C-alpha positions in Angstrom: 66.4 62.4 110.8 67.7 62.2 107.3 66.3 58.9 106.3 62.5 58.6 106.7 62.3 55.2 105.0 63.7 52.0 106.4 64.5 50.8 102.8 66.8 53.7 102.3 68.6 53.0 105.5 69.1 49.4 104.4 70.5 50.5 101.0 73.0 52.8 102.5 74.0 50.2 105.1 74.6 47.7 102.4 76.6 50.2 100.3 78.8 50.9 103.3 79.3 47.2 104.0 80.1 46.4 100.4 82.6 49.3 100.2 84.4 48.3 103.4 84.5 44.6 102.3 85.8 45.5 98.9 88.5 47.7 100.3 89.7 45.7 103.4 89.2 42.2 101.9 91.9 42.4 99.2 94.1 44.5 101.4 94.1 42.0 104.2 94.3 38.9 102.0 97.0 40.2 99.7 98.9 41.9 102.5 99.1 38.6 104.4 100.4 36.9 101.3 103.0 39.6 100.7 104.1 39.5 104.4 104.5 35.7 104.3 106.5 35.8 101.1 108.8 38.6 102.6 109.3 36.6 105.7 110.1 33.3 103.9 112.5 34.9 101.5 114.0 37.2 104.1 113.5 40.2 101.9 112.7 43.8 102.8 109.0 44.7 102.5 109.2 44.5 98.7 106.5 41.9 98.2 104.3 43.4 100.9 104.4 46.8 99.1 103.7 45.2 95.8 100.8 43.2 97.2 99.3 46.4 98.8 99.5 48.1 95.4 97.8 45.1 93.7 95.1 45.2 96.5 94.5 48.9 95.8 94.0 48.1 92.1 91.7 45.2 92.8 89.7 47.2 95.3 89.1 50.0 92.8 88.0 47.6 90.2 85.5 46.0 92.6 84.2 49.3 93.8 83.8 50.7 90.3 81.8 47.6 89.2 79.5 47.8 92.2 79.1 51.6 92.0 77.0 51.5 88.9 74.5 49.1 90.4 74.3 50.9 93.8 74.0 54.3 92.2 70.9 53.3 90.2 69.3 51.7 93.3 70.0 54.7 95.5 68.7 57.1 92.9 65.4 55.2 92.6 65.0 55.2 96.4 65.8 58.9 96.6 63.3 59.6 93.8 60.6 57.7 95.7 61.2 59.8 98.9 61.3 63.1 97.1 58.2 62.5 95.0 56.0 61.3 97.9 
């Protein structure tokens, strides 16, 4: 097994859950808003595509901000495992 420590498993599980939330949250939220605007104004999927583009930018900003914190925490956990 790759992870010998339960703490490391929890950190990686949290990292995966944060990443998926930060990607799918804005995508679903802004995608629904874009879809509703397109449906109400009877336009082609212009607003839907714009909202997906905005969701992509928001997701990358959220992931970049969280990455620095998680990378420090993961590095400290890996250092504990390799030095023991």
